[in-house]
C-alpha positions, 0 to 999 in steps of 0.5 A: 531477479527475472521477470515475474512471468518467467519464474519458476512455480515455486518462486511464483508460489513464494512471492504470491504467499509473500504478497497475500500475507502482506496484503492481509497485514494491511487489511488487519492494520486498517481493521485496527485503525477503524476499531481503535479510532471508532466512536469519539463522536458516538457514531458507529462509523469511522469519521473524519472527527474520529481521526482528527480527535486522535491527533488534535489538541490533548489526544496524543502527546508529541512523543507519542506521535514521534514514537509512532511515526518512527515505528511505522516508518521503520515497519512499513519501509520493509513492506513497501520495499518488498512489495515495490520490489516485486513489482518492478519486475513485472511487465508493466510500463516502466513509468507505472513501475517507478511511480507506484513503487515510490508512491507509498513512501511519499504518501506515508511522509504526507500521512505522518506529517498530517499527524503533526500538523492536525495536533496544531489544526484540526483541519490537517486531518485530511492530509492524514486521510489523503496520505493514508488512503494513497499509501494503502491504494498504491500498495494494494494496486502493486499486490494485485498487478503483481499477482496478475502478472505472476499468474494471469498475464503470462498465460495470455501471452503464450495465446498464438495467432494463426500462423504461429505468430505470438499475439501482441496485445499483451 
């Protein structure tokens, strides 16, 4: 695939629609998480206790956790791959692209590991929060940076300085 800034308008439109659709899907998942976990401590705000109550002790059985882990890992691997594949074709430094493209996969393994560990001990809930927060932030960053690279960054590179030289800032 060509660099994002060199794509045709129709390809940019397709990638933009894909990134926005997946971004909305992640937001809906967060809303579901909020509404489905909230209130176990009587508060209208999602808390650490609400998340821990889902996994700790008798909250959810191991078979259910295995099923949820399987479904989430299969589905999210596609989301992570699609967003990562688009992002690695951006013009950002290779180190940033490699790190951000792999980070959601690693973070989700941490998240799921936290589910099983929290089942054994309430204190592991922070691993769930760390892993989940990291994969959401990394996917959001790749989406936003890719959209920037598709639509804004190419125009900035086309700016020329006096004498017809391209401005090397971007």
